[in-house]
C-alpha positions in Angstrom: 17.7 -20.5 22.9 15.9 -19.7 19.7 12.2 -20.4 19.6 10.9 -22.2 16.5 7.4 -23.2 15.4 6.1 -25.7 12.8 3.4 -24.3 10.5 1.1 -25.3 7.6 0.7 -22.8 4.7 -2.1 -22.6 2.3 -0.8 -20.4 -0.5 -2.7 -19.1 -3.6 -1.0 -20.3 -6.8 -2.0 -19.0 -10.1 0.4 -19.2 -13.2 -0.9 -16.1 -14.9 -3.6 -13.4 -15.1 -6.0 -15.7 -17.2 -5.1 -18.9 -15.6 -7.3 -20.7 -13.0 -6.0 -20.2 -9.4 -5.9 -22.7 -6.5 -4.6 -23.1 -2.9 -1.6 -25.4 -2.4 -0.6 -26.6 1.0 3.0 -26.6 2.2 4.6 -27.6 5.5 7.6 -25.9 7.2 9.3 -27.1 10.3 11.5 -25.2 12.8 10.7 -21.8 11.6 12.4 -19.1 13.8 10.0 -17.0 15.5 12.5 -14.0 15.0 12.2 -14.4 11.2 10.0 -11.9 9.2 7.1 -13.3 7.2 8.9 -12.7 4.0 11.9 -14.5 5.4 9.7 -17.5 6.0 8.5 -17.3 2.4 12.2 -17.3 1.4 12.6 -20.4 3.3 9.6 -22.0 1.5 11.0 -21.0 -1.9 14.3 -22.4 -1.0 12.8 -25.8 -0.3 10.5 -25.7 -3.3 13.6 -25.0 -5.5 15.6 -27.7 -4.1 12.7 -30.2 -5.0 12.7 -28.8 -8.5 9.4 -27.2 -8.0 8.2 -23.6 -9.0 8.7 -21.2 -6.2 5.9 -18.9 -5.0 6.0 -15.5 -6.7 5.5 -12.6 -4.2 6.5 -8.9 -4.4 9.0 -7.1 -2.2 11.7 -4.6 -2.3 12.8 -2.5 0.7 11.7 -4.9 3.4 11.5 -1.9 5.8 7.9 -0.9 5.5 8.7 2.0 3.0 7.9 0.7 -0.6 4.5 -0.9 0.0 5.2 -3.7 -2.4 4.9 -6.6 0.1 1.2 -6.8 -0.1 -0.2 -10.1 1.1 -3.5 -11.0 2.5 -2.7 -13.2 5.5 -5.4 -15.1 7.5 -8.2 -12.6 6.4 -6.3 -9.4 7.1 -4.3 -7.3 4.7 -0.5 -7.5 6.0 -1.5 -10.1 8.6 -2.4 -10.3 12.2 -0.3 -7.4 13.5 -1.3 -3.7 13.6 0.5 -0.7 11.9 2.9 -2.9 9.9 3.6 -4.0 6.5 3.9 -7.7 5.6 7.7 -7.5 5.7 7.6 -6.0 9.2 5.5 -9.0 10.4 7.3 -11.6 12.4 6.6 -15.2 12.8 6.2 -14.8 16.7 2.5 -13.5 15.9 1.7 -17.1 14.8 1.4 -20.3 16.9 3.0 -23.6 16.7 0.9 -25.8 14.5 -1.0 -23.0 13.0 -2.4 -22.9 9.4 -1.6 -19.7 7.7 -3.7 -18.8 4.5 -1.8 -16.4 2.0 -3.6 -14.7 -0.8 -3.1 -11.9 -3.0 -5.1 -8.6 -2.9 -8.7 -9.3 -4.2 -9.8 -6.4 -6.1 -11.0 -5.6 -9.8 -8.5 -2.7 -9.7 -5.6 -5.2 -8.9 -5.6 -8.1 -11.3 -3.4 -11.1 -10.3 -0.1 -11.4 -12.2 1.0 -14.5 -10.7 0.7 -16.2 -7.5 0.7 -13.5 -4.7 1.7 -10.8 -7.0 -1.0 -8.2 -8.3 -0.9 -5.4 -10.9 -1.1 -2.2 -8.8 -0.3 0.2 -11.7 -3.8 1.5 -11.3 -2.5 3.5 -8.4 0.2 4.9 -10.6 -2.5 6.0 -13.1 -4.5 7.7 -10.4 -1.3 9.7 -9.4 -0.7 10.5 -13.0 -4.2 11.8 -13.4 -3.5 14.7 -10.9 -1.3 13.7 -8.0 1.3 16.2 -8.7 2.2 19.9 -8.4 3.3 21.7 -11.6 3.8 25.1 -10.1 7.5 26.1 -10.0 8.5 26.8 -6.2 12.1 27.3 -7.0 14.9 25.5 -5.2 14.4 23.9 -1.6 15.2 27.2 0.3 12.7 29.0 -1.9 9.9 26.2 -1.2 10.8 26.2 2.6 10.5 30.0 2.8 6.6 29.7 2.0 4.9 30.1 5.4 2.6 27.3 6.3 0.8 26.9 9.7 2.4 23.9 11.7 -1.0 22.0 12.0 -1.4 22.1 8.3 2.1 21.0 7.6 1.7 18.1 10.1 -1.6 16.9 8.5 0.0 17.1 5.0 3.0 15.1 6.1 0.7 12.6 7.9 -1.3 12.1 4.4 2.0 12.0 2.6 3.1 9.0 4.7 0.8 6.7 2.4 3.0 4.2 0.8 0.3 3.1 -1.8 0.5 -0.5 -0.7 -3.3 -1.1 -1.4 -4.3 -2.5 2.0 -7.2 -0.1 2.1 -8.5 -1.5 -1.1 -8.1 -5.1 0.1 -9.7 -4.3 3.3 -12.7 -2.6 1.9 -15.8 -4.7 1.1 -16.4 -2.5 -1.8 -12.8 -2.5 -3.1 -12.7 1.3 -2.7 -9.5 3.3 -3.3 -10.8 6.4 -1.5 -8.3 6.4 1.4 -5.4 6.3 -1.0 -6.8 8.9 -3.3 -7.8 11.1 -0.4 -4.3 11.0 1.0 -2.7 11.9 -2.2 -5.2 14.8 -2.6 -4.8 15.8 1.1 -1.1 16.0 1.0 -1.3 18.8 -1.6 -4.7 20.4 -0.7 -3.3 21.3 2.6 -0.4 23.3 1.1 -0.3 26.6 -0.9 1.8 24.9 -3.5 -1.1 22.6 -4.3 -4.0 25.0 -4.6 -3.2 26.2 -8.1 -4.7 23.0 -9.7 -6.7 21.8 -6.7 -10.0 21.6 -8.5 -8.6 19.8 -11.5 -6.7 17.4 -9.4 -9.7 16.3 -7.3 -11.9 15.8 -10.4 -9.4 14.0 -12.4 -8.2 11.6 -9.8 -11.5 10.5 -8.6 -12.6 10.1 -12.3 -9.7 7.9 -12.9 -10.3 5.8 -9.7 -13.8 5.1 -11.0 -12.6 4.4 -14.4 -10.3 1.8 -13.1 -13.1 -0.2 -11.5 -12.6 0.6 -7.7 -15.7 0.4 -5.5 -17.5 3.2 -3.8 -16.7 4.3 -0.2 -19.6 3.4 2.3 -17.6 4.6 5.4 -17.1 1.1 7.1 -13.7 2.3 8.3 -11.9 -1.0 7.6 -9.4 0.9 5.5 -8.2 3.1 8.3 -7.9 0.0 10.7 -5.8 -1.9 8.3 -3.6 0.9 7.0 -0.1 0.1 8.0 0.6 3.9 8.2 -2.5 4.9 10.0 -3.8 7.2 7.4 -7.0 8.9 8.8 -10.6 8.7 7.4 -10.6 12.6 7.9 -8.8 12.6 4.5 -11.8 11.0 2.7 -14.0 13.9 4.2 -11.5 16.4 2.8 -11.4 14.7 -0.6 -15.2 15.0 -0.7 -15.1 18.7 0.1 -12.3 19.3 -2.5 -14.3 17.3 -5.0 -17.7 19.2 -4.3 -15.9 22.6 -4.5 -14.4 21.5 -7.9 -17.8 20.6 -9.2 -19.4 23.8 -8.0 -16.7 25.7 -10.1 -17.9 24.1 -13.4 
């Protein structure tokens, strides 16, 4: 027999970037505990549409924990009460019958609200454009794979590259810092020979762009690592700092 719960939702509604936002309260009955959090929001929107009301705007794409778009602040935690999952991987069995669930967008100067629960995360794209790439020609795939790389370095680079850019680190940080994201993107190339050609320029440019876009400073509270759905390590921030200091020393 399918288990169901009744829940109350407090959802942030905001018509646009300059509009004044507010919480609206909704109630849902007989929600399957096997449904995902986004499926629950689909049910809510279906009910709102049937009533002739405006559906709740929220971001989603793959619904497989890959794209990072399903970025919601749920009961005071980025991506909700489960660990190492994105919002689309969160299931309603993590909530209790009769529980009130508060749903907000990311709260950061770097991520302004577009509408309701959707924020503008193009700041991350601008940081990547500032230096998160390799311009050196490594040839085709066989040529690139022929470059000898120690396995520990390759493993660390792959771990850093697993960052999906969801922004949970920024949402979790009391300072709204993007250091975990930037450090992951710097680390995935700093550890590989292909990324060393422009390593100094990359570190300086990405940090400068991060500061320009209004993200806060890192004070090593560690909330970013705890809330990251991909488990990106704080060790990457230490590596970013080393890369940045080396780059400044070369000036």
